C-alpha positions in Angstrom: 0.0 0.0 0.0 1.2 3.5 -0.9 1.0 5.9 2.1 1.1 9.7 2.4 -0.3 12.3 4.8 -0.8 15.9 5.6 0.7 17.2 8.8 -0.2 20.3 10.7 -1.5 21.7 14.0 -4.5 21.5 14.0 -5.1 19.4 11.0 -8.4 17.4 11.6 -10.3 19.9 9.4 -8.1 19.2 6.3 -9.8 18.2 3.1 -6.6 16.9 1.7 -7.4 13.2 2.6 -10.7 13.5 0.6 -8.8 14.9 -2.4 -6.1 12.2 -2.5 -8.4 9.3 -1.7 -10.8 10.4 -4.5 -7.9 10.4 -7.0 -6.7 7.1 -5.8 -10.1 5.5 -6.1 -10.5 6.7 -9.6 -7.2 5.1 -10.6 -7.7 2.0 -8.5 -4.6 2.7 -6.6 -4.1 0.9 -3.2 -3.3 4.0 -1.2 -3.9 5.6 2.1 -3.7 9.3 2.9 -4.4 10.6 6.3 -4.3 13.8 8.5 -1.7 13.7 11.3 -1.5 16.3 14.0 2.1 17.3 14.8 2.8 19.7 17.7 4.4 23.1 16.7 7.9 22.4 17.8 11.1 21.5 16.0 11.6 18.4 18.2 8.0 17.1 17.6 8.3 17.8 13.9 11.6 16.0 13.5 10.5 13.0 15.6 7.3 12.5 13.6 8.9 12.9 10.2 11.5 10.3 11.1 8.8 8.0 12.3 6.8 8.4 9.1 9.9 7.7 7.0 10.6 4.6 9.0 7.0 3.4 8.5 7.3 3.6 4.8 5.4 6.8 4.0 6.3 8.3 0.6 5.9 11.8 1.7 3.7 14.4 3.4 2.0 17.7 2.7 2.8 20.3 5.3 0.4 23.0 6.5 0.3 25.6 9.2 2.4 26.1 11.3 5.1 23.9 9.9 5.9 25.2 6.4 9.1 27.1 7.3 10.1 24.3 9.7 9.7 21.8 6.8 12.2 23.6 4.6 14.7 23.8 7.5 14.4 20.1 8.2 14.8 18.9 4.6 18.1 17.6 3.2 17.6 19.5 -0.1 15.0 21.7 -1.6 13.6 22.7 -5.0 14.5 26.1 -6.3 11.0 27.3 -5.7 10.9 26.2 -2.0 14.3 27.8 -1.4 13.3 31.1 -2.9 9.9 31.1 -1.2 11.5 30.2 2.2 8.8 27.6 3.0 7.7 24.1 1.9 4.3 22.4 1.8 5.6 19.1 0.5 8.3 16.7 1.9 9.1 13.7 -0.3 10.9 10.9 1.4 13.6 9.6 -1.0 16.2 6.9 -0.3 18.9 9.5 0.0 17.0 12.1 2.1 14.1 14.4 2.5 13.2 16.7 -0.4 11.3 19.9 0.2 9.1 21.4 -2.5 6.4 24.1 -2.7 3.2 23.4 -4.6 1.4 26.6 -3.4 3.3 28.5 -6.1 2.4 25.9 -8.7 -1.3 26.2 -7.8 -1.3 30.0 -8.2 0.5 29.6 -11.5 -2.2 27.2 -12.7 -5.0 29.6 -11.6 -3.3 32.6 -13.3 -3.3 30.6 -16.6 -7.2 30.5 -16.4 -7.4 34.3 -16.4 -8.3 36.0 -19.7 -5.2 38.1 -19.5 -2.2 38.4 -17.1 -2.8 41.0 -14.4 -0.8 44.1 -14.8 -1.0 44.8 -11.1 -1.8 42.7 -8.0 -2.5 43.4 -4.3 -1.5 40.6 -2.0 -2.9 40.7 1.6 -1.0 38.6 4.1 2.6 37.5 4.8 2.4 33.8 5.9 3.5 30.7 4.1 0.7 30.9 1.4 1.6 34.5 0.7 5.2 33.5 0.1 4.1 31.0 -2.6 1.8 33.5 -4.1 4.5 36.1 -4.4 6.8 33.7 -6.1 4.2 32.6 -8.6 3.3 36.1 -9.5 7.0 37.2 -9.9 7.9 34.2 -12.1 5.0 34.3 -14.5 5.4 35.1 -18.2 4.4 38.8 -17.5 5.0 39.6 -13.9 2.7 42.3 -12.5 3.4 45.2 -10.3 2.9 43.7 -6.8 1.7 45.6 -3.7 1.9 43.7 -0.4 0.1 44.6 2.8 0.0 42.8 6.1 -1.4 43.6 9.5 2.2 43.5 10.8 4.2 45.5 8.3 7.5 44.1 9.4 6.4 40.6 8.4 5.5 41.9 4.9 8.9 43.5 4.6 10.5 40.2 5.4 9.1 38.5 2.4 8.7 41.3 -0.1 12.0 40.5 -1.8 10.6 37.2 -3.1 8.7 39.3 -5.7 10.3 42.7 -5.4 6.9 43.8 -4.0 6.1 47.3 -2.7 5.0 47.1 0.9 2.3 49.4 2.2 0.7 49.9 5.6 -2.4 47.8 6.3 -4.3 51.0 6.6 -3.5 51.8 3.0 -5.0 48.6 1.5 -8.2 50.2 0.2 -6.2 52.8 -1.7 -4.3 50.0 -3.5 -7.6 48.5 -4.7 -8.1 51.4 -7.2 -5.4 50.0 -9.6 -5.3 46.3 -8.7 -6.3 43.9 -11.5 -5.9 41.0 -9.1 -6.6 41.0 -5.3 -5.6 38.0 -3.3 -6.5 37.4 0.4 -3.8 35.2 1.8 -4.8 35.9 5.4 -7.2 34.0 7.7 -9.6 36.9 7.8 -13.0 35.8 6.6 -12.4 32.2 7.7 -15.1 30.6 9.9 -14.5 31.8 13.5 -12.4 34.8 12.3 -13.5 38.4 11.6 -14.1 39.3 8.0 -11.5 41.0 5.8 -12.4 44.7 5.9 -12.1 46.1 2.4 -14.0 48.8 0.6 -15.4 46.7 -2.2 -16.7 49.9 -3.9 -13.1 50.6 -4.8 -12.5 47.3 -6.7 -11.3 48.1 -10.2 -13.7 47.2 -13.0 -12.8 43.8 -14.3 -10.6 42.9 -11.3 -10.3 39.3 -10.2 -10.7 38.5 -6.5 -9.1 35.4 -5.1 -9.6 34.3 -1.5 -7.5 31.3 -0.2 -10.1 30.7 2.5 -12.5 27.8 1.8 -14.5 27.6 5.0 -16.9 29.2 4.4 -16.7 28.6 0.7 -18.2 32.1 -0.1 -16.5 34.6 2.2 -17.8 38.1 2.6 -14.9 39.2 0.3 -16.1 36.9 -2.5 -19.7 37.7 -2.0 -18.9 41.4 -2.4 -16.9 40.7 -5.6 -19.8 38.7 -7.1 -22.2 41.5 -6.2 -20.0 43.8 -8.3 -20.1 41.4 -11.2 -16.4 40.5 -10.8 -14.8 37.1 -11.1 -14.4 35.5 -7.7 -12.1 32.5 -7.1 -12.5 30.6 -3.9 -10.0 28.7 -1.8 -11.0 25.3 -3.1 -9.4 26.2 -6.4 -6.0 26.6 -4.8 -6.5 23.7 -2.4 -7.3 21.3 -5.3 -4.4 22.5 -7.5 -1.8 22.5 -4.8 -2.6 18.8 -4.1 -1.7 17.7 -7.6 2.1 17.5 -7.4 2.0 15.6 -4.1 -0.4 13.0 -5.4 1.6 12.4 -8.5 4.9 12.2 -6.5 3.6 9.7 -3.9 0.5 7.9 -4.8 -0.5 7.8 -8.5 -0.5 9.5 -11.9 -3.9 11.0 -12.7 -4.9 14.0 -10.6 -7.7 15.7 -12.3 -9.1 19.0 -10.9 -12.7 18.8 -12.1 -16.3 19.4 -11.3 -16.7 16.0 -9.6 -13.9 16.7 -7.2 -15.2 20.1 -6.4 -18.7 18.7 -5.8 -17.3 16.2 -3.3 -15.4 18.9 -1.4 -18.4 21.2 -1.4 -20.5 18.4 0.0 -17.9 17.8 2.7 -17.9 21.4 3.7 -21.7 21.5 3.7 -21.8 18.5 6.0 -19.6 20.3 8.4 -21.8 23.4 8.3 -19.1 25.5 6.6 
């Protein structure tokens, strides 16, 4: 049996097991993918990774709060993970642990679905996901002008060099909406149990695309406002599904289709949870 997992703290809410088991069932692959809670310390992380390797796992996806820790732990890393400074994939090879970042690949795939590359982008947040987003934007065929804002400005300044982004104060975020072709919420604001992201949606640029990495609830106040303005709204499931593709192909199988059936299964799971 091929085995892989997602690790985080907490992680019981993760939809990654549903994604991977759906793909495995389609292919008829004998595989197991599970969610494993790992406490937020270097010692706990190192111990659990070594245990999973010894148990024969092929690799793990890594989520909050371990993405930067994963990169530090790995024996070697992809160019993307190194530049981003965080990893959401660890592959267990015979000669060591390999760190990769599929968040960037997911954003790149989403950008390819847009009718035209954005000339300007506003990224809100400075965590692991924001790092991957910045890398994807900066390494596209036509990199946009990128503005970065975070509630703690110092954290934004720490990662701005990934994409040569201009950092602004959190209080200036509405002003940046006037010229942003693409707005990405990479914070937890709007997530179930969190306050909404406070943005003046009347300042969204005509034709702007609004992407929210939050998927619980599926339609955040930010996306609802975008839809009310007739703008394209992309929810967090899109990124979640696409970031899972490289891991599945590396560890469990070959065919990882992001399609309407997979989305319907995930939406049903969220509905069953009351999300």
